[in-house]
C-alpha positions as CSV (number, residue, x, y, z in Angstrom):
1,M,-13.2,-17.5,-2.0
2,N,-12.1,-15.9,-5.4
3,K,-10.5,-12.7,-6.2
4,K,-14.1,-11.3,-7.5
5,E,-15.8,-12.5,-4.4
6,L,-13.1,-11.0,-2.0
7,R,-13.4,-7.3,-3.4
8,A,-17.0,-7.2,-2.8
9,K,-16.6,-8.7,1.0
10,Y,-13.8,-6.3,1.5
11,K,-15.5,-3.0,-0.3
12,T,-18.4,-3.7,2.2
13,L,-16.5,-4.3,5.2
14,R,-15.0,-0.9,4.6
15,A,-18.1,0.9,3.7
16,Q,-18.8,0.2,7.6
17,L,-16.1,2.4,8.7
18,N,-16.6,6.1,9.9
19,E,-13.7,8.2,9.7
20,D,-12.6,8.3,13.7
21,E,-12.8,4.3,13.3
22,I,-10.9,4.9,9.8
23,D,-8.3,7.5,11.9
24,D,-8.1,5.1,14.9
25,L,-7.4,1.9,13.2
26,S,-4.7,3.1,11.2
27,I,-2.9,5.0,14.2
28,E,-2.9,1.3,15.2
29,I,-1.3,-0.2,12.4
30,A,1.3,3.4,12.1
31,N,2.6,2.2,16.1
32,R,2.9,-1.5,15.3
33,L,4.7,-0.5,12.2
34,L,7.3,1.5,14.6
35,Q,8.0,-2.0,16.4
36,L,9.5,-3.7,13.1
37,P,13.2,-3.6,12.5
38,I,12.8,-1.7,9.1
39,W,13.9,2.2,9.4
40,D,17.1,1.9,8.8
41,K,16.6,2.1,4.8
42,T,16.7,5.0,2.9
43,Y,13.6,5.3,0.4
44,Y,9.9,4.5,1.3
45,H,7.4,4.0,-1.3
46,I,3.6,4.8,-0.1
47,F,0.4,5.2,-1.4
48,L,-1.9,8.6,-1.0
49,P,-5.2,7.3,0.1
50,I,-8.4,6.7,-1.9
51,T,-10.7,8.1,1.1
52,K,-14.1,7.0,-0.9
53,Q,-13.1,3.4,-0.9
54,K,-12.3,4.3,3.0
55,E,-8.5,3.3,2.7
56,I,-5.8,3.2,5.7
57,N,-5.2,7.2,6.7
58,T,-1.1,6.6,5.8
59,E,-0.6,10.5,6.7
60,F,0.2,8.8,9.9
61,I,3.1,6.5,8.6
62,M,4.4,9.5,6.4
63,N,4.8,11.5,9.9
64,I,7.5,8.7,10.9
65,L,9.1,9.2,7.7
66,Q,9.1,12.4,8.1
67,G,10.7,12.6,11.7
68,K,12.9,9.6,10.6
69,D,14.3,11.9,7.6
70,K,13.2,9.3,5.0
71,Y,13.0,9.9,1.5
72,I,9.4,9.1,0.7
73,V,8.2,7.9,-2.5
74,I,4.5,8.5,-3.5
75,S,3.1,7.5,-7.7
76,K,1.1,9.3,-10.5
77,S,-1.2,6.3,-12.2
78,D,-1.3,6.2,-16.3
79,F,-4.6,4.6,-16.7
80,E,-4.0,3.5,-20.2
81,K,-0.9,1.4,-19.6
82,S,-1.8,0.6,-15.9
83,T,1.2,1.6,-14.7
84,L,2.9,4.0,-11.9
85,E,5.7,7.2,-12.2
86,H,7.0,7.9,-8.5
87,F,8.4,10.9,-7.1
88,L,9.8,12.0,-4.5
89,L,7.5,13.8,-2.1
90,T,9.4,17.0,-0.6
91,D,7.3,20.2,0.8
92,G,7.4,21.7,-2.7
93,T,5.6,18.8,-4.0
94,R,1.4,19.3,-5.7
95,L,-0.5,17.0,-5.0
96,K,-4.6,17.0,-7.1
97,T,-6.7,14.6,-7.0
98,N,-7.7,12.3,-9.8
99,E,-10.6,11.4,-11.2
100,W,-10.8,8.1,-9.5
101,G,-9.9,10.2,-6.0
102,I,-6.5,9.2,-6.2
103,P,-4.2,12.1,-4.3
104,E,-1.4,12.6,-7.0
105,P,1.7,14.5,-7.7
106,V,1.3,17.0,-10.1
107,D,5.5,16.7,-11.2
108,G,8.9,16.4,-9.0
109,I,11.9,14.6,-9.2
110,P,11.4,11.0,-10.9
111,I,12.5,8.0,-8.6
112,S,13.2,4.4,-10.1
113,E,11.5,1.6,-8.8
114,E,15.3,0.0,-8.6
115,K,15.5,2.6,-5.3
116,L,13.1,1.8,-3.3
117,E,13.6,-0.3,0.0
118,I,10.2,-0.5,1.4
119,V,6.8,-0.6,0.2
120,F,3.7,0.2,1.8
121,V,1.0,-1.8,-0.6
122,P,-2.6,-1.1,-0.9
123,L,-5.1,-3.9,-0.8
124,L,-8.5,-4.6,-0.3
125,G,-7.9,-8.4,0.9
126,Y,-5.1,-10.7,1.4
127,D,-4.2,-14.7,2.3
128,Q,-1.9,-16.5,4.6
129,E,0.1,-16.8,1.5
130,G,0.9,-13.5,1.4
131,N,-2.1,-13.6,-1.7
132,R,-2.9,-9.8,-2.2
133,I,-6.1,-8.6,-4.1
134,G,-6.6,-4.9,-5.1
135,Y,-9.1,-3.1,-6.9
136,G,-7.7,-5.3,-9.9
137,K,-6.4,-3.2,-12.7
138,G,-3.2,-4.9,-12.0
139,F,-0.7,-1.9,-11.3
140,Y,0.7,-3.2,-8.1
141,D,1.7,-6.4,-9.7
142,K,3.6,-4.4,-12.9
143,F,5.3,-1.9,-10.5
144,L,6.7,-4.3,-7.6
145,S,7.8,-6.7,-10.5
146,K,9.8,-3.7,-11.6
147,C,11.0,-3.3,-8.1
148,N,14.9,-4.6,-6.7
149,P,14.2,-8.6,-5.8
150,A,15.2,-7.8,-2.2
151,V,12.6,-4.7,-1.6
152,L,10.1,-5.5,1.5
153,K,6.7,-5.4,0.4
154,I,4.6,-4.6,3.0
155,G,0.5,-5.2,3.1
156,L,-1.3,-2.6,5.5
157,S,-4.9,-3.5,5.9
158,F,-7.7,-3.2,8.9
159,F,-8.1,-6.6,8.6
160,A,-6.8,-10.6,9.3
161,P,-5.8,-12.6,6.3
162,E,-8.3,-15.1,4.3
163,E,-7.1,-19.0,4.8
164,E,-6.8,-18.7,0.8
165,I,-7.3,-16.8,-2.5
166,I,-7.9,-19.4,-4.9
167,N,-7.4,-17.5,-8.5
168,T,-4.3,-16.3,-7.9
169,I,-1.8,-16.3,-11.4
170,S,1.7,-16.4,-11.6
171,T,1.9,-12.1,-12.1
172,D,0.4,-11.7,-8.9
173,I,3.2,-10.4,-6.7
174,R,2.8,-11.8,-3.0
175,L,3.6,-9.7,-0.1
176,D,6.2,-10.3,2.8
177,L,4.6,-9.0,5.7
178,S,1.3,-7.3,6.3
179,V,0.1,-5.5,8.9
180,T,-3.0,-4.8,11.1
181,P,-4.1,-2.9,13.9
182,E,-4.0,-6.3,16.2
183,E,-1.3,-8.1,14.0
184,T,1.5,-8.6,12.1
185,Y,1.9,-11.2,9.5
186,C,5.0,-12.6,7.7
187,F,4.9,-14.7,4.8
188,K,7.3,-17.0,3.5
189,N,7.9,-15.8,-0.4
């Protein structure tokens, strides 16, 4: 399938989930992450979910990170440039939901992409090679291209991978892993 078809498919599949199902599946993803050898790092980037898009509830992963005394980094979108700015999440971080439904920091302590060691990546769909599709604006591809090459890119999804996304391009950044409620997929990049 191509990106446009997959976006439509996964938006429809997610629309069928209710709030309790999203929370249950999100807890299963967080528990599966606990089994991975990724907890010896310091800087973890995580997305805050767009609830109207029925994205994974990352609160459970953030609770794990806080319990392990990790630095949590979140982003603010610049829609004119299709880029992200990154800020340390602290007790004093003020969040505001933007016009697209994305909770974002109002301000805070900036963190450079090079410091990040783990990035939890939002996605609509992905394939067996680790190619991912989001909403099509390229925010995460631009962001991930600026990260240290050693950064671990972990997609979070309610669903298993597709066999293939047929219209990937050279600027698409592939995932290293994807974690679902039932399975962890490892991609050879």
